[in-house]
C-alpha positions as CSV (number, residue, x, y, z in Angstrom):
1,X,0.0,0.0,0.0
2,X,1.3,3.5,-0.9
3,X,2.1,5.8,1.9
4,X,-0.3,8.8,2.4
5,X,0.9,12.1,1.0
6,X,2.5,14.5,3.4
7,X,1.8,18.1,2.6
8,X,4.6,20.5,3.8
9,X,6.1,23.8,2.9
10,X,8.6,23.2,0.0
11,X,9.9,25.9,-2.3
12,X,8.6,25.5,-5.9
13,X,11.5,25.1,-8.3
14,X,10.7,28.0,-10.7
15,X,13.9,28.4,-12.8
16,X,14.4,26.4,-16.0
17,X,17.6,24.9,-14.8
18,X,16.1,23.9,-11.4
19,X,13.2,22.1,-13.1
20,X,15.4,20.4,-15.6
21,X,17.6,19.2,-12.7
22,X,14.5,17.7,-11.1
23,X,13.7,15.7,-14.2
24,X,17.3,14.7,-14.5
25,X,17.4,13.5,-11.0
26,X,14.5,11.2,-11.3
27,X,15.8,9.9,-14.7
28,X,19.1,9.1,-13.1
29,X,17.4,7.3,-10.2
30,X,15.2,5.3,-12.6
31,X,18.3,4.4,-14.7
32,X,20.2,3.4,-11.6
33,X,17.4,1.1,-10.5
34,X,17.3,-0.3,-14.0
35,X,21.0,-1.2,-14.0
36,X,20.8,-2.8,-10.5
37,X,17.8,-4.8,-11.5
38,X,19.4,-5.9,-14.7
39,X,22.5,-7.2,-12.9
40,X,20.4,-9.2,-10.5
41,X,18.5,-10.8,-13.4
42,X,21.8,-11.7,-15.1
43,X,23.2,-13.1,-11.9
44,X,20.2,-15.4,-11.8
45,X,20.9,-16.6,-15.3
46,X,17.9,-14.8,-16.8
47,X,17.9,-12.3,-19.6
48,X,16.5,-9.0,-18.2
49,X,13.3,-7.6,-19.9
50,X,13.6,-3.8,-20.0
51,X,10.0,-3.0,-19.5
52,X,9.6,-5.2,-16.4
53,X,12.7,-3.5,-14.9
54,X,11.4,0.0,-15.6
55,X,7.8,-0.6,-14.5
56,X,8.4,-1.2,-10.8
57,X,6.7,0.2,-7.6
58,X,10.0,1.9,-6.6
59,X,10.2,3.7,-9.9
60,X,6.5,4.7,-9.7
61,X,7.2,6.1,-6.2
62,X,10.3,8.0,-7.4
63,X,8.3,9.5,-10.2
64,X,5.4,10.5,-8.0
65,X,7.7,12.1,-5.3
66,X,9.6,14.2,-7.8
67,X,6.5,15.4,-9.6
68,X,4.9,16.3,-6.3
69,X,8.0,18.3,-5.3
70,X,8.1,20.2,-8.7
71,X,4.4,20.9,-8.9
72,X,3.3,23.0,-11.9
73,X,2.8,21.4,-15.3
74,X,4.9,18.4,-14.4
75,X,2.5,17.4,-11.5
76,X,-0.6,18.3,-13.5
77,X,0.3,16.0,-16.4
78,X,1.3,13.3,-13.9
79,X,-2.2,13.7,-12.4
80,X,-3.8,13.2,-15.9
81,X,-1.8,10.0,-16.4
82,X,-2.7,8.7,-12.9
83,X,-6.4,9.2,-13.6
84,X,-6.2,6.4,-16.2
85,X,-3.4,4.4,-14.6
86,X,-5.7,2.1,-12.7
87,X,-7.1,0.9,-16.0
88,X,-3.8,-0.2,-17.5
89,X,-1.4,-0.8,-14.6
90,X,-1.3,-3.2,-11.6
91,X,-2.3,-1.7,-8.2
92,X,1.3,-1.7,-6.9
93,X,2.2,0.7,-9.7
94,X,-1.0,2.7,-9.9
95,X,-1.2,3.5,-6.2
96,X,2.0,5.6,-5.9
97,X,0.9,7.6,-9.0
98,X,-2.5,8.1,-7.4
99,X,-0.9,10.1,-4.6
100,X,-0.5,12.9,-7.2
101,X,-4.3,13.5,-7.0
102,X,-4.1,14.2,-3.3
103,X,-3.1,17.6,-1.9
104,X,0.2,19.0,-3.0
105,X,3.0,20.6,-1.0
106,X,2.7,24.3,-0.5
107,X,5.0,27.3,-0.9
108,X,6.8,28.5,2.2
109,X,5.7,32.0,3.5
110,X,8.7,33.8,2.0
111,X,8.0,32.5,-1.5
112,X,4.3,33.3,-1.1
113,X,5.1,36.9,-0.1
114,X,7.5,37.3,-3.1
115,X,4.7,36.2,-5.5
116,X,2.1,38.5,-4.0
117,X,4.6,41.4,-3.9
118,X,5.0,41.0,-7.6
119,X,1.3,40.7,-8.3
120,X,-0.2,43.4,-5.9
121,X,2.8,45.5,-5.1
122,X,4.7,45.9,-1.8
123,X,2.4,46.6,1.1
124,X,-0.5,44.6,-0.3
125,X,-1.3,43.4,3.3
126,X,-3.0,46.8,3.9
127,X,-5.8,45.8,1.5
128,X,-7.0,43.1,4.0
129,X,-8.1,43.0,7.6
130,X,-6.7,39.5,7.7
131,X,-4.7,37.2,5.4
132,X,-4.0,33.6,6.4
133,X,-0.5,32.7,5.4
134,X,-1.1,29.0,5.8
135,X,-3.0,27.7,2.8
136,X,-6.3,25.9,3.2
137,X,-5.6,23.9,0.0
138,X,-2.7,23.2,-2.3
139,X,-2.9,21.7,-5.8
140,X,-0.7,21.2,-8.8
141,X,-0.4,24.8,-10.1
142,X,-1.6,26.9,-7.1
143,X,-2.6,27.1,-3.5
144,X,-5.6,28.7,-1.8
145,X,-5.7,31.1,1.2
146,X,-8.4,32.6,3.3
147,X,-8.6,36.4,3.7
148,X,-10.9,39.0,5.0
149,X,-11.5,42.5,3.6
150,X,-11.8,45.6,5.9
151,X,-15.6,45.5,5.4
152,X,-15.8,42.0,6.7
153,X,-16.3,40.1,3.4
154,X,-14.4,36.8,3.4
155,X,-12.4,35.7,0.4
156,X,-10.7,32.7,-1.1
157,X,-7.4,33.7,-2.8
158,X,-5.8,31.3,-5.2
159,X,-2.2,32.0,-5.8
160,X,-0.3,30.4,-8.7
161,X,3.1,28.9,-8.0
162,X,6.0,31.0,-9.5
163,X,7.3,30.0,-12.9
164,X,4.3,27.8,-13.8
165,X,3.3,29.5,-17.0
166,X,6.8,29.8,-18.5
167,X,7.7,26.2,-17.6
168,X,4.6,24.6,-19.2
169,X,6.1,23.8,-22.6
170,X,9.4,22.5,-21.3
171,X,7.8,20.5,-18.4
172,X,5.4,18.8,-20.8
173,X,8.2,17.9,-23.2
174,X,10.5,16.6,-20.4
175,X,7.7,14.7,-18.7
176,X,6.8,13.0,-22.0
177,X,10.3,11.7,-22.3
178,X,10.3,10.7,-18.6
179,X,7.0,8.8,-18.9
180,X,8.3,6.9,-22.0
181,X,11.6,6.0,-20.2
182,X,9.9,4.9,-17.0
183,X,7.7,2.4,-18.7
184,X,4.5,3.9,-17.3
185,X,2.9,4.3,-20.7
186,X,1.9,1.0,-22.5
187,X,3.8,0.1,-25.6
188,X,2.3,1.5,-28.8
189,X,0.5,4.4,-27.2
190,X,1.1,7.7,-29.1
191,X,1.6,10.2,-26.3
192,X,2.1,13.2,-28.7
193,X,-1.6,14.2,-29.1
194,X,-2.2,13.7,-25.4
195,X,0.8,15.8,-24.4
196,X,-0.2,18.6,-26.9
197,X,-3.7,18.7,-25.4
198,X,-2.3,18.8,-21.9
199,X,0.1,21.7,-22.9
200,X,-2.8,23.7,-24.4
201,X,-5.1,23.0,-21.4
202,X,-2.4,24.0,-18.9
203,X,-1.8,27.3,-20.6
204,X,-5.6,28.0,-20.2
205,X,-5.5,26.8,-16.6
206,X,-2.6,29.1,-15.8
207,X,-4.6,32.1,-17.0
208,X,-6.4,33.1,-13.8
209,X,-8.1,36.0,-15.4
210,X,-9.5,33.6,-17.9
211,X,-10.6,31.2,-15.2
212,X,-12.4,34.0,-13.4
213,X,-14.3,34.9,-16.6
214,X,-15.3,31.2,-17.1
215,X,-16.6,31.1,-13.5
216,X,-18.8,34.1,-14.1
217,X,-20.1,32.6,-17.4
218,X,-20.8,29.3,-15.8
219,X,-22.6,30.9,-12.9
220,X,-24.9,32.7,-15.4
221,X,-25.9,29.3,-16.9
222,X,-27.1,28.2,-13.4
223,X,-29.2,31.3,-12.7
224,X,-32.3,30.1,-10.8
225,X,-30.7,27.0,-9.6
226,X,-30.5,27.6,-5.8
227,X,-29.1,24.1,-5.2
228,X,-25.7,25.1,-6.9
229,X,-23.4,27.9,-6.0
230,X,-20.4,29.3,-7.9
231,X,-18.5,31.9,-5.9
232,X,-18.4,35.4,-7.3
233,X,-15.1,36.6,-8.6
234,X,-13.4,39.9,-7.4
235,X,-12.1,41.3,-10.6
236,X,-10.4,44.2,-8.9
237,X,-8.0,41.9,-7.0
238,X,-7.7,39.2,-9.7
239,X,-4.5,39.1,-11.8
240,X,-3.0,36.7,-14.3
241,X,-1.6,34.7,-11.4
242,X,-4.0,35.4,-8.5
243,X,-7.7,34.6,-8.6
244,X,-9.8,36.1,-5.8
245,X,-13.4,35.0,-5.1
246,X,-16.0,34.9,-2.3
247,X,-15.3,32.4,0.4
248,X,-18.1,29.8,0.5
249,X,-18.8,28.0,3.8
250,X,-18.8,24.3,2.9
251,X,-17.4,20.9,3.6
252,X,-15.6,18.4,1.5
253,X,-17.8,16.0,-0.4
254,X,-16.2,13.1,1.5
255,X,-17.9,14.4,4.6
256,X,-21.1,12.9,3.2
257,X,-19.8,9.3,3.3
258,X,-21.7,8.7,6.6
259,X,-24.7,10.9,5.7
260,X,-28.2,9.4,5.4
261,X,-28.7,7.4,2.2
262,X,-31.3,9.9,0.9
263,X,-28.9,12.8,1.3
264,X,-26.1,11.0,-0.6
265,X,-28.5,10.0,-3.4
266,X,-29.8,13.5,-3.8
267,X,-26.3,15.0,-3.9
268,X,-24.9,12.5,-6.4
269,X,-28.1,12.7,-8.5
270,X,-27.7,16.4,-8.8
271,X,-24.1,16.2,-9.8
272,X,-24.7,13.5,-12.4
273,X,-27.6,15.4,-13.9
274,X,-25.4,18.5,-14.0
275,X,-22.7,16.6,-15.9
276,X,-25.3,15.4,-18.4
277,X,-26.6,19.0,-18.9
278,X,-23.0,20.1,-19.5
279,X,-22.6,17.5,-22.2
280,X,-26.0,17.8,-23.9
281,X,-27.5,21.2,-23.1
282,X,-24.8,23.7,-22.1
283,X,-22.2,22.1,-24.3
284,X,-19.7,23.5,-21.9
285,X,-18.1,21.1,-19.4
286,X,-15.8,21.5,-16.4
287,X,-13.7,18.4,-17.2
288,X,-11.7,18.0,-14.0
289,X,-13.5,15.4,-11.9
290,X,-11.3,15.9,-8.8
291,X,-13.5,15.4,-5.8
292,X,-12.1,18.6,-4.2
293,X,-13.8,20.6,-6.9
294,X,-17.2,19.9,-5.3
295,X,-18.2,20.9,-1.8
296,X,-21.4,20.7,0.3
297,X,-23.0,23.3,2.5
298,X,-24.8,21.4,5.2
299,X,-26.8,24.4,6.3
300,X,-28.4,25.3,2.9
301,X,-27.8,21.9,1.1
302,X,-26.2,23.8,-1.7
303,X,-23.3,22.2,-3.7
304,X,-20.4,24.6,-4.2
305,X,-18.6,24.3,-7.5
306,X,-14.9,25.2,-7.6
307,X,-12.0,25.3,-10.1
308,X,-13.0,26.4,-13.6
309,X,-9.5,26.1,-15.1
310,X,-10.4,23.0,-17.1
311,X,-13.6,24.1,-18.8
312,X,-14.0,23.0,-22.4
313,X,-16.6,23.7,-25.1
314,X,-18.3,20.6,-26.3
315,X,-18.6,20.5,-30.1
316,X,-21.9,19.2,-31.6
317,X,-20.3,16.0,-33.0
318,X,-19.0,15.1,-29.6
319,X,-22.3,15.8,-27.8
320,X,-24.3,13.9,-30.4
321,X,-21.8,11.0,-30.4
322,X,-22.0,10.4,-26.7
323,X,-25.8,10.7,-26.8
324,X,-25.9,8.0,-29.5
325,X,-23.4,5.9,-27.5
326,X,-25.6,6.1,-24.4
327,X,-28.8,5.4,-26.3
328,X,-27.2,2.3,-27.9
329,X,-26.0,1.1,-24.6
330,X,-29.5,1.6,-23.1
331,X,-31.1,-0.4,-26.0
332,X,-28.3,-3.0,-26.0
333,X,-28.0,-2.4,-29.8
334,X,-24.5,-3.6,-30.6
335,X,-24.5,-2.4,-34.2
336,X,-25.5,1.1,-33.1
337,X,-22.9,1.0,-30.3
338,X,-20.2,0.3,-32.8
339,X,-21.4,3.1,-35.1
340,X,-21.3,5.6,-32.2
341,X,-17.9,4.4,-31.2
342,X,-16.6,4.9,-34.8
343,X,-18.2,8.4,-34.9
344,X,-16.5,9.3,-31.6
345,X,-13.1,8.0,-32.7
346,X,-12.9,5.1,-30.2
347,X,-12.7,2.7,-33.1
348,X,-11.3,3.2,-36.6
349,X,-12.2,1.4,-39.9
350,X,-8.6,0.2,-40.2
351,X,-8.7,-1.7,-36.9
352,X,-8.7,-5.5,-37.2
353,X,-12.2,-6.9,-36.7
354,X,-11.2,-8.8,-33.6
355,X,-9.8,-5.7,-31.9
356,X,-13.0,-3.7,-32.8
357,X,-15.1,-6.5,-31.4
358,X,-13.1,-6.6,-28.1
359,X,-13.4,-2.8,-27.7
360,X,-17.2,-2.9,-28.4
361,X,-17.5,-5.7,-25.8
362,X,-15.6,-3.5,-23.3
363,X,-18.0,-0.5,-24.0
364,X,-21.0,-2.8,-23.7
365,X,-19.8,-3.9,-20.3
366,X,-19.2,-0.3,-19.1
367,X,-22.8,0.6,-20.1
368,X,-24.3,-2.4,-18.3
369,X,-26.1,-0.2,-15.7
370,X,-28.0,1.7,-18.4
371,X,-29.1,-1.6,-20.0
372,X,-30.4,-2.9,-16.6
373,X,-32.3,0.3,-15.9
374,X,-34.0,1.2,-12.7
375,X,-32.1,2.0,-9.5
376,X,-28.4,1.3,-9.7
377,X,-26.5,0.8,-6.4
378,X,-23.0,2.3,-7.1
379,X,-21.6,1.3,-3.7
380,X,-22.3,-2.4,-4.0
381,X,-21.6,-2.8,-7.7
382,X,-18.5,-4.7,-8.9
383,X,-18.8,-3.3,-12.4
384,X,-15.8,-0.9,-12.1
385,X,-13.6,-3.8,-11.1
386,X,-14.9,-6.0,-14.0
387,X,-14.3,-3.1,-16.5
388,X,-10.8,-2.6,-15.2
389,X,-9.9,-6.3,-15.4
390,X,-11.3,-6.5,-18.9
391,X,-9.3,-3.4,-19.9
392,X,-6.1,-4.9,-18.5
393,X,-6.7,-8.1,-20.3
394,X,-7.3,-6.3,-23.6
395,X,-4.2,-4.2,-23.1
396,X,-2.1,-7.3,-22.5
397,X,-3.4,-8.9,-25.7
398,X,-2.8,-5.9,-27.9
399,X,0.7,-4.6,-28.6
400,X,-0.5,-1.2,-29.9
401,X,-3.2,1.0,-28.5
402,X,-5.4,3.4,-30.4
403,X,-5.7,6.8,-28.8
404,X,-9.2,8.4,-29.3
405,X,-9.6,12.1,-29.9
406,X,-8.6,14.2,-27.0
407,X,-12.0,15.9,-26.7
408,X,-13.6,12.5,-26.2
409,X,-11.0,11.6,-23.6
410,X,-11.8,14.7,-21.6
411,X,-15.5,13.9,-21.5
412,X,-14.6,10.3,-20.7
413,X,-12.5,11.4,-17.8
414,X,-15.3,13.6,-16.4
415,X,-17.9,10.9,-16.6
416,X,-15.5,8.3,-15.2
417,X,-14.8,10.7,-12.3
418,X,-18.5,11.1,-11.6
419,X,-18.9,7.3,-11.5
420,X,-16.0,7.0,-8.9
421,X,-17.6,9.9,-6.9
422,X,-21.0,8.1,-6.9
423,X,-19.2,4.8,-5.9
424,X,-17.4,6.5,-3.0
425,X,-20.6,8.0,-1.6
426,X,-22.5,4.7,-2.1
427,X,-25.3,6.4,-4.0
428,X,-28.4,4.7,-5.4
429,X,-29.6,6.4,-8.5
430,X,-32.6,5.8,-10.7
431,X,-30.8,5.7,-14.0
432,X,-34.1,5.7,-16.1
433,X,-35.1,9.0,-14.4
434,X,-31.6,10.4,-14.7
435,X,-31.3,9.7,-18.4
436,X,-34.9,10.5,-19.4
437,X,-34.3,14.2,-20.3
438,X,-31.5,13.4,-22.7
439,X,-32.8,10.1,-24.2
440,X,-36.4,11.3,-24.3
441,X,-35.4,14.4,-26.3
442,X,-33.5,12.2,-28.7
443,X,-36.4,9.9,-29.2
444,X,-38.7,12.8,-29.8
445,X,-36.3,14.3,-32.4
C-alpha cells in the first residue's frame, strides 16, 4: 500500500535549470534502478526484460515524489496520467501515482510573499483585515488562502506557483520523455496528441483572469438553480496569477460518506444530472472530476462548484456522439454502439475486426447499468472492477493501443470521475429517471 501524502512547505523550483535538474534526478534514479535490477537478473541466469525492470513500484514512487515536489505542469500531467493508470497498470504501480491526486506541497511563506509582492505590489497586506499565510488547500499549479476585507467580506485567494506559465512547454516535453523512459505508458500508445492537449489545457488553466471569466459565465448558466453555488469573482483583485473569489462555507464532499442514504442519493443525483446537462444542453463542461472541486454546504444543502480552469466547449459532433453511445447502450444495440464508437473515434475502420469486437465488448460492459435500468447501487456494484480487469486483459493482448480524440477523452475522464464519486458515496440512483431528459429528447427528435 502506498504511503499517504505529506503536505509540507517546500519551495517551488521556478527556474528552468532547477526544473530540468529535477527531471534529470528522477531519470538518473530510474536508470540506476534499471542497472541494478538488470545485474540481479543476469546473476540469476535470466535475460532482463527492460519494461519489467522500468515498471516497478519503486520507480513509480520516485516519479510521484519528484512530480509532487516540482508541482506546476509536471505534476498536472502526472495527475492526468494517474487518472487512467488504474485501468492499465497493476495496483502496486498505480497506487504511488494516485498520490498525485491528493493535496500537493505548498509554498513557504517567504516565496508566497514574493509572489504577492510581484502581483499586488509591496504593502498589499493593507488591503486586507486578515490574510492567512497557511493555505487551506494546495494543488498542482496553485494554492488557496483565506482572507478578510476591511468591510468583513471573506475571500478565497488562489495564488499560482511562481514560474508555472513559463515552464509549461518544457515541463510537458520533459515529462513526456520521462514517462516513456519509466515504462508507465503502455507500448504502442502515441503520447504526442495527449501531451499537446495537456500543454494547451495547462496554458488555459494558468490564466487566472480567464478562469475568473469562465466562473462568471458558468454561474450565469445556473441562474435560478439555488441548489448550486459558484463563488463570485473579485475582478479588482484578480490578476493573471492570482484569482480572488468569495469564500463559501462548505465541507468536502467526502464528509457525506456517513450521511443518510437519501442525502447521498440527492447530492450524487444532482451532480450526475449537471454533468449530463453540461454535455448535452450547455455544451460546456468542467472536465476536471477531482472530488475537491465539489463541496457541500450542510446548512443550505447547496453544492459549491470550484475550479474552472479545465472548462471545455463541447462540439456538436461530440455531444451527439455520446448521446448515440448512451442510447445504444440503453437499448443494447451492438451495431448502433459500434457506429457511435466509430463516430467518436474510439474505433477506426482500419482496426482488425477482432480488436474492434473486443473494444465494443468493453464498452457494452461499461454501459451495463443503463441496460439494466432502474435503481443502480453504485456502492455495491463490482462493475468498475470488471471493466478494469477486462481493460487490463485487452491491453495485454494488444501490442499497440489506439488513442481516441482528446475531446472524447476529456469527456470520458469527467464521466468516469463522476462514477467514482458516486461509488465512493455509495449512492443509489434511478438511471431511467436520470437519463430521461436526454434520451427522451433524442427519441422525440
